Every structure is written in C-alpha cells, then in structure tokens.
N, C-alpha and C positions, 0 to 999 in steps of 0.2 A: 509381517506381523504385522496389528497395530498396533504404532510407537507408544502411544499413551496409554493403550492397555498395557503393553508389553510393562514399561517402567511401573504403572495406577500396583500392575502385580506384585512385582520389585517391591516397592514400599509397602505393602501389605504382609507377605512375608517377612519383612528384615525388620529388626529392631534398632531404635532410634538410642545415640547415645546418652541420651537424657532421661534419666528412672523416668521424673515426674510424669515425661508424655509416655512412654511405657506404659504406665501405669492407670493416664488418662484413655488412652485406646481399649487396654483393657476392662476399666469400666463401663466404658464408652458398649462393648458388644459383648458384655454380660448382661447391659439394660437390654440392650437389645433381644437378645437370648431370652431373656425374662420372660418379657413383653409379652413377645410373639407367642411362647408357651403359656403364657398365662391367657391370652384372647382367647388361641387353640383350645384350653381347658375350657373354656367359659363358656366358647359358643358348644363345644361338643355337650356339657353339661346343659344347655337348653333344648339341643337337640331329643338326648334323650329325657328331658324332664315333658316334651312335646310328643315324642312316641308315649310314653309312658301316658297322658293323661288323655290323649285321644286312643288308647287302647279300650278306653271303655265307651268307649260310643262304639266302638264295629264292634262290638254285644249284638247291638241292635241294627247298624244301619248297612242298610247294604252298600255296592259300588253305586246305580245309578234308583233314585224313588219315588214313583209316579204319584202325586197330587192332586185334589180340584185346587183348580184357581180361586174358587168360592166356596162357602159353607165346605161344611166334614165330611161328606158324603159323593160319590158317582157312580152311574153304572157301568159294565162293562157287559155290552151286545154278544151274543155268539161270535157275531161274525168276526170282531174285532179280537175275541179268545183265541180262536184261525188264525188269524192275522201274523200276535204274537207269538205265536208257535215257528212260526215263520221265517222270523225276525232271526238274520245271521251274527254270530260272535253273542248270541243273549245264551248262556248255557243254562239258565234256568230263571225261573219268575214265581214269584209266591205269591196270594192275593191276603188280604188283614183286612180287618173290620176295630175299627177303638174307639172308645167312648167313655166316658169319666160314670164309675157307679160308686156306690156306697157299699165298703164291707161293714160285715157285722158276727164279730167270734166271742159268747155268751159273756155278755154286756160289756167287749170291748168295742171302739167301730174305729174305722177309717177308710177315708176318699184316697180312693185308687184308680184305677185305668183300668179297663180290662180290656185284652188286646186278643181276636178270636184272626189265628194264623190257620194257614193250611202243611200239607204232608213236605213241603219244600220250602216252609220259612226257614229252617236249620242250614238245607243249604246255601239257601242265599248269606243269610250273615253267620258270623260264629258264637251264637250265644248258645250252641251247642259245649264251649269251651266256658262258661258261664258255669255251668252247673256244678252245685254244693251240696249235695243230699237229696236221696232216691233218686230219680228215673222221670227221663223224659217223658209218661203216661198220660196224657192226653185225651180224654175222651167225652161220652157224653157225661161224666160224674166224674171225671179226676180232673184238675187245672195242677199250674206249674205256678209259682208265686216267690215274688223275691223275699230274698232273706228277711227283709226288713223290716215288710207286712206280716212276716209267722212272726215277729220278735211284736213286732206293736201291739199283734191280734190273740198273741200266747198262744197260737195254736199250731199242733205241727203235723208232718207226714201222715199220710193213711190213720188220720180220724175218723172213722167212717160212722162213730155216736154221734160226735158230734163237729157236723159238719160245717163251710166254712157257706157262712150266708151272702149271698152278691144280691142285690136291688141297686136297677137300673129303672130311672124316671119314662112312662112311655110318651111316647110320642105324641100329637097332640092342641087342637084349643080347648076354652073351657074354662070356667069357675073353680075354682078348687073347692070352692063352697057347699058346689049345686053336686059332687062326685062327693063319691067316700074317700079317707086316704088311699085303703089295697087299696082301690082302682085306679091310682093317680103311677105307682109302680109295679114292676114284674120282681119279683123274684125268685131265686136264683141256690140252691144248698147244692156246693161243691168241697169234695174231697182235696187239700192238696198231697198228691202225688212224690209232688218234689220241689225243689228251691235253691232258683240262684242267685248269685252275689258278684256282682260289677263293683258297686260303687254306691254311695248312701241316699243320693238323689236316685238312681234307675232300680236300690232294691226299693226302696219306699213306693214306688210308681205302677209297679208293672202283674198285672194277671194275665197268665197265657193262659188263653182257653178253646179250645175245639173252635173253627170257621164259625159252624152253621148254628153251634149250640146258639154262641153270643149274636147273630145275626136275629134269630128268632129271640133274646132279650133283647134286641133292642127292637124288635116289630120292625123288621129290615126283609128287604129282598133278597133271595140266596144270589141276584147278580149286583148287589151292591156294598161296596166296599171304601173304604178311609184310606188304598193305597196297594199299591204295585210295588214287588221292591224286586229289583234286577240285581243280577249274578252275569257277570261281562263271560267272555273267552276270553286267556290271557292270549294278552297280543290285541287283542281288540281294541278299535280305534273308538272313543267314547261320544266324535261328537259327532261319526257319523252314525253310530248306534243312534243316539238321541235326538238326531233328524228323522230315521224310523220309526221309532215311537212314537214321537211328535204326530206324525203324519196319520197313527194310526189311529192314537190315543185321541188327537184331536185339540183344540187351544182351549178346549174348559181342562186341561189335565194342567202341570208344569212339572218336569223334570229335575230334579236336584241331587247332586253328589253327597259324595259322604263331607267334604270343606261348604259348601252352601245350605247342608243339612245343621252344620255347627260354625255355624259363620262369627257368631258371637267369639265361641271359643277359638277358633284361628287368628281372628283381627286380636284378641287378647294376647296369645303365643305369641303371633308376631310382634306384635310392639313392642312385648318386653325382651322378646328376642333384642330388636332395634334397638333398645334406649341402650341394652348394657354394650351389645355392641360399641354404641356411639363414645356411650364412658371410659370405653379400657381404650379406643381408639385416641380418647383426650389426653388418658391418659401414657399415651405412646405420642403426642405431638409432643406430651410435656417433655416426655424420655428423651424423644429424638434431639433435641435441640442439644443434647450432648454429643450428637453428630458435629453436629454447627463447630460446637468449641475443639470437635477435637480433631476435627482438619484442619481449623484455622493455627491449631499449636503445630501438627503438623509437617502444614504451607511452612510454617517459622521457624521449622523447627529444619526443613530442606533447603532453605532460604539461598544458601553457595549453591545446592545441584541444581534449585532452579536458575541461577544466575550462569552456571557453566553451561546448561541447556542454553537460554537463549541463546549465550555464544556462540551455540553450536547452530544456531538457525531455529534452535524450535522456535513456533510463534507464542504467544501471549494466553491468543484461546487454547494453547497443544496442551498448553503451563494449567492452561485452567482445566480441562478435558482429564487431563491425567488424575487433579483433584477429586475432580467432580466421578468419574469413574474408578476411585479409589472411595468413596464414600458411599457409591453404590450396591459395590463388592460386599464391605464392610456390614449394609444392613441387609442386603440380599444372604451372604454365608448366613448373618447370624438368626436371622428369620427359618434361613431351612433346620435350623440345629435346633431353635427353639419349638417348632415343629414338631419336626424327628423326639424333641424331649417329651413332648405332647400327647403326639402321637404311644409312644411306649406308656405315660401311665391312663390316659384310656385305655391300652389294651388288657393296661396289667389288673383295671376296675370288671371289665366287662369279662374275663377270664375269671379273676378273683374276689370281684366281688369288695373289698378290704374296706372299703368304705357303704357304712351301714345307714339307713334311714334308722330300721331298726333291726334289729336280732340276725330276724328271718329276711328282710329286705333289702337291695343291696340299692347305693344311687342312680338312679338312670343313668346314663350315658348312651352316647351313640357317634361311631365312629364314621366321618359325614365328607366327599371328598370335594365335597363345595365348602364344605369351613379349609379345609387346607389350601384350594382358590383366594378366600378372603383373606383368612389370615397373610398370603404371602404378596395379594395383591396391595394388601393396605399397608404391608410396610416398606414394600419397594416403590410407594408412592411417595408416604410419605419420606422413604429414605432420598428418592431422587427428587424429595423440593430440597430436604436440607442442607446437600450434595451442591443441589444448585447455587443456593445459597451459601456455603462457605467458599466453592469455589470463586463464584466471586471477585473475594477480593485480593485476587490476584491480575498484580496490575504491571505497571512500567516502573510507576513510582516503588512499588515495593523489592521489586527484581533492582533493581536502580542503589537499594538501601544496603 
C-alpha cells in the first residue's frame, strides 16, 4: 500500500491530544461541507431558473427554424417542398407567415403580430400546452390570440356579434395623399376561438390565424412565407440535418436552433450563472484558507511523529506528501458530503416544492449531473492548492526542532 496514503488516512481518522486542534479540524471540515452544498444548491437553482425561463420560448420556437437572410419573406418552390419531404431525420415541418398588424375592438386598439400557421405548427412546437381558454379553432373566421391581447382589447372568445378587426397595410408604393385612407390597408374581421397564455411579452404579441387567410390579408402569393419550422426525429444529428436543409433552401435562407433564436436570453442566463459561480468560488477560496491553517496545525501537532518517521527513513518529500494527501482527503470528503446534502435538498424541492415563489408556484430547481462535476472539481482544485501550500511547510528545520 502507498505509505503516505496509509499514514494520511490514519491521521484523518485519529483525534489529536490537543482539543483545540480537534475543534479547528471540525470547523474546517464543516466549512468545506457547507461551501460545497451552498455552491451546488445555487447552481441547481440557476439551472432551474434557466429551464423555467426557456420553457416560455419552447411554446413558439421549434428545434430548427429557417428564416430569410434578408427581408421578411421568401418563396418556396414545389421542387423544394418535395425535397424537404425527403430529408431524413425531419419528423415534421410547418410553414408560417408573420407580419405586424393593427387590432381594434369596440374603440380599443393594439399593435401586434399576426402569424399565419398551417396544420403542422402544433406538431413542431409545444403551443398546445399553452392553451388557456377555448380551443384551437383556426379557420376562415376564427383565430387564437394571446391572453394579453384579449385583455387589452376587452374581447372574449366566440364573440361573433362583435368580432375583432385586424388591419394590415397593403404592400406597394405611392403617395398617401394620392390614395384614399381605406385603400392603404386590408381589413379582416375575426372571432377569437381560443386564448393562449405563456408570458407577458408573448401574450401581448401574437394572433394565430390560418396560413392562406394571412397570405391573402398581406397580399402574398401561396408560396411566400416568413419562416419554416422543423421538428427533428429523436436522436437526429442536427449538424447533418442543417446541411441537408441548407442545400435545399439555398444561401438566401439561414437556419437557427432554439439557442440561436434566443441568443440574448441565453447569454444573459449564462452570464448570470457564471457570475454567481465565480462569487461563490471566491467565498470557497477564502473558506479553504482554513484548510491551510488546519493542516499547519496538524503538522505542528504531529511534529514528534514526523521526527520518528524521519528517523525510520521517511524522506521530507514523503512527509510532505502525507499532509498533502490528508488535505486532499479532507476537502474531497467534505465536498462529497456537501454535494450529497445539496442533492437531498434539491430532490426534496423537486418532490415537495417546499420553497414557493407564489402560493401555487414552487421555486424552480434542476438536478444536473454536470453541476455535481463542477462543484467537485472546484472543491478538489482549491483543496489541492491549499494542501500544497500547507504541506510545503514541512522541512528538515521543522523536523529538527
């Protein structure tokens, strides 16, 4: 057996004759446990908040989305449609067209976006889970709107006697003064058949309508769209699918996944996560100075033992290694116990939701094995540095005293 490891393990289990040394060792170990548990809980909390924030975007964002590189609209030829149907690992794709419109109902008005969708839109997104009231009745006379739009305009579902008025500017050129006001826009009366609820910005943004109806409202051709939404098969290679789609759609189309569609949100969440991690790591660095002090106290307490071992032929390098290993074992064991305690707390929150944001909403957390690795790696790296600094105090002069 490795001799320094054997002695270090004995020192780890044994108690000192000096009560003060025992107290210092216990406090040091407790600090490591609390620090590891706190770091893991915070990282798990941020992971939960990240998932909670991104869950809102999942309602409208597909796995892959094709957008025009320039302008608002692009054309999709029958040959391209046929080629898209043959792409492997694409389960479904949905067409959409989107434009800003003016909404009016009984003197109240609001500027929003009308999104024309086909029957596959509900298959490539998770919009079904966002339905709050009514049903997904989208046809020539009915639409689905966000709950924010319905509240702003004071409109209820199935209000056939007083439909929602949708106004969209006509495309074209010319002076406004040369045309009548009514000739500048197309008007479409629609009844709200259902209401979705996701989050405030999205709830105030969209009216979902039938694709051909919106194309006619905007005076676009049947082969003109704003985007194509793709759902991939389970286990599909996104890179390979993107290449196949790019070859079909050409250079005038850009493909974006969920992260690219919400790059600002991802950057903000990742930055906050990194900042919190660095702050808690700084706290751990300060706390692990206790490890340095505890190991030095142990070196002084075991000074006579070190002399005896040195007399039996143990080198100074091996003596240093004994205390170095002891420091690594203390931090490693403390980190494991801290992560275990943190994991129990996170699992209890997931199971029982004992910490609430609102009476009906538990604080979101997520157990991620990556966070376990991050915490353990942080603790071990800092512990190795602390143990190295402390063990370097062992030298021949100290042994000779």
